[in-house]
C-alpha positions as CSV (number, residue, x, y, z in Angstrom):
1,M,-43.6,6.8,-8.6
2,A,-43.8,5.6,-5.0
3,W,-40.3,4.2,-5.1
4,K,-38.9,7.4,-6.5
5,M,-40.4,9.2,-3.6
6,V,-38.8,6.8,-1.2
7,V,-35.4,7.2,-2.8
8,A,-35.8,11.0,-2.7
9,S,-36.9,11.1,0.9
10,T,-34.0,8.8,1.8
11,G,-31.6,11.2,0.1
12,V,-33.2,14.2,2.0
13,V,-32.8,12.3,5.3
14,L,-29.2,11.4,4.6
15,A,-28.4,15.0,3.6
16,A,-30.1,16.3,6.7
17,S,-28.2,13.9,8.9
18,I,-24.9,15.0,7.4
19,S,-25.7,18.6,7.8
20,M,-26.7,18.1,11.5
21,M,-23.4,16.2,12.1
22,L,-21.3,19.0,10.5
23,A,-23.3,21.7,12.4
24,A,-22.9,19.9,15.7
25,E,-19.1,19.4,15.5
26,P,-16.2,21.6,14.8
27,A,-14.7,21.5,11.3
28,R,-13.8,17.9,10.5
29,L,-10.6,18.8,8.6
30,P,-9.2,22.1,10.0
31,P,-6.6,23.8,7.9
32,P,-3.0,23.0,8.9
33,R,-1.8,25.0,11.8
34,G,1.4,25.9,10.0
35,Q,4.0,24.4,7.7
36,V,6.9,22.8,9.6
37,L,10.1,23.1,7.6
38,A,13.3,21.0,8.0
39,K,16.1,23.0,9.7
40,G,18.8,22.0,7.1
41,L,19.7,19.7,4.3
42,S,22.5,17.8,6.1
43,G,22.9,16.0,9.4
44,T,24.3,17.4,12.7
45,R,27.6,16.8,14.5
46,L,26.7,14.2,17.1
47,E,29.2,12.1,19.0
48,S,27.1,9.0,18.2
49,P,24.5,9.6,15.5
50,D,22.0,6.9,14.6
51,Y,22.0,7.5,10.8
52,L,25.3,7.4,9.1
53,G,24.4,7.9,5.4
54,T,25.1,5.9,2.2
55,S,28.8,6.9,2.3
56,S,29.3,4.5,5.1
57,C,28.3,1.6,2.8
58,T,30.1,2.6,-0.4
59,S,33.6,1.3,0.1
60,S,34.9,-0.6,-2.9
61,S,35.5,-3.6,-0.5
62,C,31.8,-3.5,0.7
63,H,28.8,-2.5,-1.4
64,H,30.4,-0.5,-4.1
65,K,32.4,-3.0,-6.0
66,S,33.0,-2.6,-9.7
67,G,30.5,-5.3,-10.7
68,H,27.5,-4.8,-12.9
69,R,24.2,-3.6,-11.6
70,R,22.2,-6.0,-9.4
71,A,25.4,-8.1,-8.7
72,V,26.3,-9.0,-5.2
73,G,28.7,-6.5,-3.9
74,S,27.4,-3.7,-6.2
75,E,24.3,-2.9,-4.2
76,F,25.1,0.8,-4.1
77,V,25.4,0.9,-7.9
78,T,22.0,-0.7,-8.2
79,W,20.4,1.7,-5.8
80,N,22.0,4.7,-7.2
81,A,21.3,3.9,-10.9
82,E,17.9,2.1,-10.8
83,D,16.2,2.2,-7.5
84,P,13.1,4.5,-7.5
85,H,13.7,5.3,-3.8
86,R,16.8,7.1,-5.0
87,K,14.5,9.7,-6.6
88,A,12.2,10.1,-3.7
89,W,13.6,13.5,-2.7
90,E,13.9,14.7,-6.3
91,T,10.1,14.2,-6.6
92,L,9.6,17.0,-4.2
93,F,10.9,19.5,-6.7
94,S,8.1,18.7,-9.2
95,E,5.4,21.2,-10.0
96,R,2.8,18.8,-8.6
97,S,4.7,18.7,-5.2
98,Q,4.9,22.4,-5.1
99,R,1.2,22.7,-5.9
100,M,0.4,20.3,-3.1
101,V,2.2,22.4,-0.4
102,R,0.5,25.5,-1.7
103,N,-2.9,23.8,-1.5
104,L,-2.1,22.7,2.1
105,Y,-0.4,25.8,3.5
106,G,-1.3,28.7,1.2
107,P,0.5,30.7,-1.5
108,G,3.4,31.6,0.8
109,A,4.3,28.0,1.6
110,G,7.9,26.9,1.6
111,P,9.2,24.3,-0.8
112,A,8.1,20.7,-0.6
113,S,11.8,19.6,-0.4
114,Q,12.0,21.2,3.0
115,T,8.5,20.4,4.3
116,A,8.6,18.0,7.3
117,W,5.4,16.2,6.2
118,C,6.9,15.4,2.8
119,L,10.3,14.5,4.1
120,A,8.9,12.0,6.6
121,C,8.5,9.5,3.8
122,H,10.7,11.0,1.0
123,A,13.9,11.0,3.0
124,T,15.9,8.7,5.3
125,G,15.3,8.9,9.0
126,E,11.8,10.4,8.6
127,G,13.4,13.6,7.6
128,D,14.7,14.2,11.1
129,L,18.3,15.1,10.7
130,S,18.9,15.7,14.4
131,R,19.8,12.0,14.7
132,A,22.1,11.9,11.7
133,S,25.7,12.4,11.0
134,T,27.0,15.1,8.6
135,A,27.4,12.4,6.0
136,L,23.7,11.9,5.7
137,T,21.9,14.5,3.5
138,L,18.4,14.7,2.1
139,V,19.9,14.2,-1.3
140,D,20.3,10.5,-0.3
141,A,16.5,10.3,-0.3
142,V,15.2,6.9,0.8
143,S,18.5,5.0,1.1
144,C,20.0,1.9,2.8
145,E,19.1,2.8,6.4
146,S,15.5,3.4,5.5
147,C,14.9,-0.3,5.0
148,H,17.8,-1.9,6.9
149,G,17.5,0.3,10.0
150,P,19.8,3.0,11.4
151,A,23.4,1.9,10.9
152,K,24.7,3.0,14.3
153,G,24.2,-0.4,15.9
154,W,25.1,-2.8,13.1
155,L,27.5,-1.1,10.7
156,A,30.8,-2.1,12.4
157,A,29.4,-5.4,13.7
158,H,28.2,-6.7,10.4
159,T,31.7,-6.7,9.0
160,R,33.1,-8.8,11.8
161,A,33.7,-12.6,11.9
162,G,30.7,-14.5,13.2
163,F,28.1,-11.9,12.6
164,H,26.7,-13.7,9.5
165,E,26.3,-16.9,11.5
166,L,23.9,-15.1,13.9
167,D,20.2,-15.7,13.3
168,P,18.2,-12.8,11.8
169,E,16.2,-12.3,15.0
170,T,19.4,-11.7,17.0
171,K,20.7,-9.3,14.4
172,E,17.5,-7.3,14.6
173,K,17.1,-7.4,18.4
174,D,20.7,-6.8,19.4
175,F,22.0,-4.7,16.6
176,G,19.0,-3.1,14.9
177,L,19.6,-4.7,11.5
178,L,16.1,-5.3,10.2
179,N,15.3,-8.8,8.9
180,T,14.4,-7.9,5.3
181,K,15.0,-11.5,4.1
182,D,11.9,-12.6,5.9
183,L,8.8,-11.7,3.8
184,A,6.7,-10.7,6.7
185,S,9.3,-8.4,8.1
186,R,10.0,-7.0,4.6
187,A,6.3,-6.3,4.1
188,K,6.2,-4.5,7.4
189,V,9.1,-2.2,6.4
190,C,7.5,-1.4,3.1
191,A,4.1,-0.8,4.6
192,S,5.6,1.8,7.1
193,C,5.9,4.3,4.2
194,H,3.6,2.9,1.5
195,V,0.6,2.2,3.8
196,G,1.4,4.5,6.7
197,N,3.2,4.4,10.1
198,A,0.8,4.4,13.1
199,D,3.7,5.5,15.4
200,V,4.8,8.5,13.2
201,P,1.8,10.9,12.5
202,L,3.7,12.6,9.6
203,M,4.3,9.2,7.9
204,Q,0.6,9.0,6.9
205,V,-1.3,10.1,3.9
206,N,-4.7,11.4,5.1
207,H,-7.7,12.9,3.2
208,D,-6.1,16.4,3.5
209,L,-3.0,15.3,1.6
210,I,-5.0,13.4,-1.0
211,A,-7.3,16.5,-1.5
212,A,-4.1,18.6,-2.0
213,G,-3.0,16.3,-4.8
214,H,-1.1,13.3,-3.3
215,P,-1.9,9.9,-4.9
216,R,-3.8,7.5,-2.7
217,L,-1.5,4.8,-1.3
218,N,-2.6,1.7,-3.3
219,F,0.4,-0.4,-2.3
220,E,0.6,-4.1,-3.1
221,L,3.8,-6.0,-2.2
222,S,4.1,-8.6,-4.9
223,S,3.7,-6.2,-7.8
224,A,6.1,-3.7,-6.1
225,L,8.8,-6.4,-5.7
226,A,8.3,-7.6,-9.2
227,K,9.2,-4.2,-10.6
228,Y,11.8,-3.5,-8.0
229,P,15.5,-3.6,-9.1
230,A,16.5,-6.2,-6.6
231,H,20.0,-5.9,-5.0
232,W,19.7,-9.4,-3.4
233,R,19.9,-12.9,-4.8
234,V,16.3,-13.4,-6.2
235,D,17.3,-16.9,-7.4
236,E,18.1,-18.0,-3.9
237,E,14.8,-16.6,-2.6
238,Q,13.0,-18.5,-5.3
239,A,14.8,-21.6,-4.4
240,R,13.6,-21.2,-0.8
241,F,10.1,-20.4,-1.9
242,P,9.1,-22.0,-5.2
243,D,5.7,-20.4,-4.7
244,L,7.3,-16.9,-4.2
245,G,4.8,-15.0,-6.4
246,W,1.7,-16.2,-4.6
247,R,3.4,-16.2,-1.1
248,T,4.4,-12.6,-1.6
249,W,0.9,-11.5,-2.6
250,Q,-0.6,-13.5,0.3
251,V,1.8,-12.2,3.0
252,G,1.6,-8.7,1.6
253,Q,-2.2,-8.7,1.8
254,V,-2.1,-9.6,5.5
255,A,0.8,-7.3,6.4
256,C,-0.8,-4.3,4.6
257,A,-4.1,-5.0,6.4
258,E,-2.2,-5.1,9.7
259,A,-0.7,-1.7,8.9
260,A,-4.2,-0.4,8.0
261,A,-5.7,-1.6,11.3
262,R,-2.9,0.0,13.3
263,L,-3.4,3.3,11.5
264,T,-7.1,3.1,12.4
265,A,-6.2,2.5,16.0
266,A,-3.9,5.4,16.1
267,R,-6.3,7.8,14.5
268,A,-9.1,6.6,16.8
269,G,-6.9,7.4,19.7
270,Q,-6.2,10.9,18.3
271,A,-9.9,11.5,17.8
272,T,-10.3,12.1,21.6
273,S,-8.0,15.1,21.3
274,G,-9.6,16.7,18.3
275,G,-8.2,14.6,15.5
276,A,-10.2,14.0,12.4
277,W,-12.6,11.1,12.7
278,P,-13.3,9.0,10.8
279,E,-10.4,9.5,8.5
280,F,-11.9,9.5,5.0
281,A,-8.7,8.3,3.4
282,E,-9.4,4.9,4.9
283,Q,-12.8,4.5,3.3
284,D,-14.0,3.8,-0.2
285,C,-13.5,6.9,-2.3
286,F,-16.5,6.2,-4.6
287,S,-18.9,6.0,-1.6
288,C,-18.8,9.8,-1.9
289,H,-17.2,10.6,-5.2
290,K,-19.9,9.2,-7.5
291,N,-23.0,10.4,-9.3
292,L,-26.1,10.8,-7.1
293,V,-28.7,9.4,-9.5
294,V,-31.2,6.6,-9.0
295,D,-30.0,4.5,-11.9
296,S,-26.3,5.0,-11.4
297,I,-24.2,2.1,-12.7
298,R,-22.1,2.4,-9.6
299,A,-24.9,1.4,-7.3
300,P,-24.9,-2.4,-8.0
301,L,-21.0,-2.6,-7.9
302,K,-20.8,-2.3,-4.2
303,K,-23.2,-4.8,-2.8
304,A,-21.7,-6.3,0.3
305,P,-23.3,-7.4,3.7
306,L,-21.3,-4.8,5.6
307,T,-21.9,-1.9,3.3
308,P,-25.7,-1.2,3.0
309,L,-27.0,2.0,1.4
310,G,-25.4,5.1,3.0
311,R,-22.3,3.4,4.4
312,A,-18.7,3.7,3.3
313,P,-16.7,0.5,3.3
314,W,-13.4,0.5,5.2
315,Q,-10.0,-0.1,3.4
316,T,-11.4,-1.5,0.2
317,W,-7.9,-1.8,-1.4
318,L,-5.8,-2.9,1.6
319,A,-8.3,-5.3,3.1
320,G,-10.9,-5.8,0.4
321,S,-9.4,-9.0,-1.0
322,L,-8.2,-10.5,2.3
323,S,-10.6,-13.4,2.1
324,L,-8.7,-14.6,-1.0
325,A,-5.4,-14.4,0.8
326,D,-6.2,-15.9,4.2
327,R,-9.7,-16.7,5.5
328,E,-8.6,-16.4,9.1
329,S,-7.2,-12.9,8.6
330,H,-10.4,-11.9,6.8
331,E,-12.5,-13.1,9.7
332,A,-10.3,-11.3,12.3
333,L,-11.2,-8.0,10.6
334,F,-15.0,-8.7,10.6
335,S,-15.9,-6.7,13.7
336,L,-13.6,-3.8,12.8
337,R,-14.8,-3.6,9.2
338,E,-18.5,-3.7,10.4
339,R,-17.8,-1.0,13.0
340,M,-16.0,1.3,10.6
341,A,-18.8,1.0,8.0
342,A,-21.2,2.5,10.5
343,P,-22.2,6.1,9.7
344,T,-20.7,7.4,13.0
345,P,-18.3,4.8,14.4
346,R,-17.3,5.4,18.0
347,P,-13.5,5.9,18.2
348,E,-13.0,4.1,21.5
349,Q,-14.6,1.0,20.2
350,A,-12.9,1.2,16.8
351,R,-9.5,1.6,18.6
352,T,-10.0,-1.5,20.7
353,L,-11.1,-3.6,17.7
354,A,-8.2,-2.2,15.5
355,L,-5.6,-3.0,18.1
356,Q,-6.8,-6.6,18.5
357,A,-6.9,-7.1,14.7
358,G,-3.5,-5.6,14.3
359,E,-1.9,-8.0,16.8
360,Y,-3.6,-11.0,15.2
361,L,-2.7,-10.0,11.7
362,A,1.0,-9.6,12.7
363,K,1.0,-13.2,13.9
364,R,-0.7,-14.4,10.8
365,S,1.7,-12.7,8.4
366,R,4.6,-14.3,10.1
367,A,2.9,-17.7,10.1
368,L,2.1,-17.5,6.4
369,A,5.6,-16.4,5.5
370,G,6.9,-19.6,7.1
371,L,4.5,-22.1,5.6
372,E,5.7,-25.0,3.4
373,P,5.6,-24.0,-0.3
374,L,2.5,-24.9,-2.3
375,S,3.0,-27.7,-4.9
376,V,2.8,-27.0,-8.6
377,M,-0.5,-28.8,-8.7
378,A,-1.9,-26.7,-5.8
379,E,-0.9,-23.5,-7.5
380,A,-2.4,-24.6,-10.8
381,E,-5.7,-25.5,-9.1
382,L,-5.7,-22.2,-7.2
383,L,-5.2,-20.2,-10.4
384,T,-7.9,-22.1,-12.2
385,R,-10.4,-21.6,-9.4
386,L,-9.5,-17.9,-8.9
387,S,-9.9,-17.0,-12.6
388,R,-13.2,-18.9,-12.9
389,E,-14.7,-17.3,-9.8
390,T,-13.5,-13.9,-10.9
391,A,-15.1,-14.3,-14.3
392,T,-18.4,-15.3,-12.6
393,D,-18.2,-12.4,-10.1
394,A,-16.9,-9.7,-12.4
395,S,-20.1,-7.8,-12.8
396,R,-20.5,-7.2,-9.1
397,L,-16.9,-6.5,-8.2
398,G,-15.4,-3.0,-8.1
399,W,-12.1,-2.0,-9.7
400,E,-10.1,-2.6,-6.6
401,E,-11.3,-6.2,-6.1
402,L,-10.7,-7.0,-9.7
403,A,-7.2,-5.5,-9.7
404,Q,-6.2,-7.4,-6.5
405,R,-7.4,-10.6,-8.0
406,Y,-5.4,-9.9,-11.2
407,L,-2.3,-9.3,-9.1
408,A,-2.9,-12.6,-7.2
409,M,-3.3,-14.5,-10.5
410,T,-0.1,-12.8,-11.9
411,G,1.9,-14.1,-8.9
412,L,0.5,-17.7,-9.5
413,R,1.2,-17.4,-13.2
414,E,4.8,-16.4,-12.7
415,D,5.4,-19.2,-10.2
416,L,4.0,-21.8,-12.6
417,R,5.9,-20.4,-15.6
418,R,9.1,-20.5,-13.6
419,R,8.5,-23.9,-12.1
420,E,7.0,-25.9,-15.0
421,G,7.1,-23.7,-18.0
422,R,3.3,-24.1,-18.2
423,F,2.6,-20.9,-20.0
424,D,3.5,-20.5,-23.7
425,T,3.1,-17.4,-25.8
426,A,-0.5,-18.3,-26.6
427,F,-1.5,-17.5,-23.0
428,E,0.3,-14.2,-22.7
429,K,-2.6,-12.5,-24.6
430,P,-5.3,-13.1,-21.9
431,Y,-3.1,-11.6,-19.2
432,L,-2.3,-8.6,-21.3
433,E,-6.0,-8.1,-22.1
434,L,-6.9,-8.4,-18.4
435,R,-4.2,-5.9,-17.5
436,D,-5.3,-3.5,-20.2
437,A,-9.0,-3.7,-19.3
438,L,-8.1,-2.7,-15.7
439,K,-5.8,0.1,-16.8
440,G,-8.4,1.3,-19.2
441,Q,-10.6,2.5,-16.3
442,F,-8.1,5.3,-15.5
443,P,-8.8,8.6,-17.2
444,P,-5.7,10.3,-18.7
445,R,-3.6,12.0,-16.0
446,H,-5.5,10.6,-13.1
447,D,-4.4,8.4,-10.2
448,S,-7.6,6.6,-9.6
449,P,-10.3,4.8,-11.7
450,R,-12.9,6.9,-13.4
451,A,-15.9,8.5,-11.8
452,D,-17.5,9.5,-15.1
453,S,-20.3,12.1,-15.0
454,D,-21.6,10.7,-18.3
455,E,-23.5,7.6,-17.1
456,V,-24.3,6.4,-20.7
457,R,-20.7,6.4,-21.7
458,A,-19.6,4.9,-18.4
459,A,-22.1,2.1,-18.7
460,R,-21.0,1.4,-22.3
461,D,-17.3,1.3,-21.3
462,R,-18.1,-0.9,-18.3
463,D,-19.9,-3.5,-20.5
464,M,-17.0,-3.5,-22.9
465,V,-14.5,-4.0,-20.0
466,L,-16.5,-6.8,-18.5
467,G,-16.6,-8.6,-21.8
468,K,-12.8,-8.4,-22.1
469,L,-12.4,-9.5,-18.5
470,R,-14.6,-12.5,-18.8
471,S,-12.9,-13.6,-22.1
472,A,-9.4,-13.2,-20.6
473,L,-10.3,-14.9,-17.4
474,G,-11.8,-17.8,-19.2
475,A,-8.6,-18.2,-21.3
476,I,-6.5,-18.1,-18.1
477,A,-8.6,-20.8,-16.5
478,G,-8.2,-23.0,-19.5
479,S,-4.4,-22.4,-19.6
480,S,-3.8,-23.6,-16.1
481,R,-5.5,-26.9,-16.3
């Protein structure tokens, strides 16, 4: 009985503390001051616009040849027919998107397809058409220049003799053609939308937007590229990096953690002028969205030195598995992670730590991208160790940690299968079981794992999932010997 009284009193103290914080401060998430709409659906007539539109790339002698999809010279065909970025603007016409803007701005809100916050990521040029030629329209969605940089500086130059002999750094510095062949640079470009851009406030998904209905940005580079309809020579990339699957996951983890740290620094800086702080979208959702019962099955799943009772871990998806990817990067985030897990982190301290961490992680991602490839033996040993450790730790890991480990193992598995043919059909089953066990934690029509109010059913389902996880991981460990 005594321990129940302690738990109850702790809950009362915590609730009272939260109430005092809310009473002492202005509303943490004030309603939007007003919806900002785009001025038009096409660019303006500038003498020298930055963004020139996809039509500048679609000559039959350039990137719109008559070859098949994914062939060199037919990059526009691939993008237009298969690339999900092509549909980024169309997504804004869905009922879900319309409901989101109504939730944010009220029943009289304009369409999502003209809302500046939506267009910042769902259109080329951050939705700012004042820098675009009349050839660029929002219908182009996320197109060539979103990833390769505004074409003003490099379009003419990259067709001239000698340009291809320049090193990628010169092309980027002198002409603005982003170096997407480098994994670290590519990860940074992807993260600017799929994690968030610290330099562009509208290119960020915060707690307001998630509450309105936007999915949380659970981006991971290696799985995204594995599904992506590549318009470059993947075989050449694999020849340069035989360990491409693992390397992409590793570099992606560090690059996404860098983007997350820079977001924290930017938001901490904005806190001094009334910005929301801390930003709940950066913290573990289930620290708040869970059942407040003594015997909740969620309580033992989040045991970590930096997240004692009453604290919300920082960036559990983007930085939660960094220790697997790169120990040095993980340690570089120690102070920031500890500071952000405090009940009331001081923004000026968090900003300093986040800026330092972001600079270090940027260097680490470039260093990891340039390492010598792992040998086949090293990848096999890494896969075996990772699967065994995960099987042992499964009962105390949350869904995000388990999912990231699965993605890391998938990269290793694909490398080994390509390099040595080490996986036959008998070992496909454990990977499918592992994938399905993780997917099974999502309720129908939801974007995040379950937060089930029925504790008995949730506990039963978790035990079943853990059994499947351990069985599958044991088979994977055995297959990679």
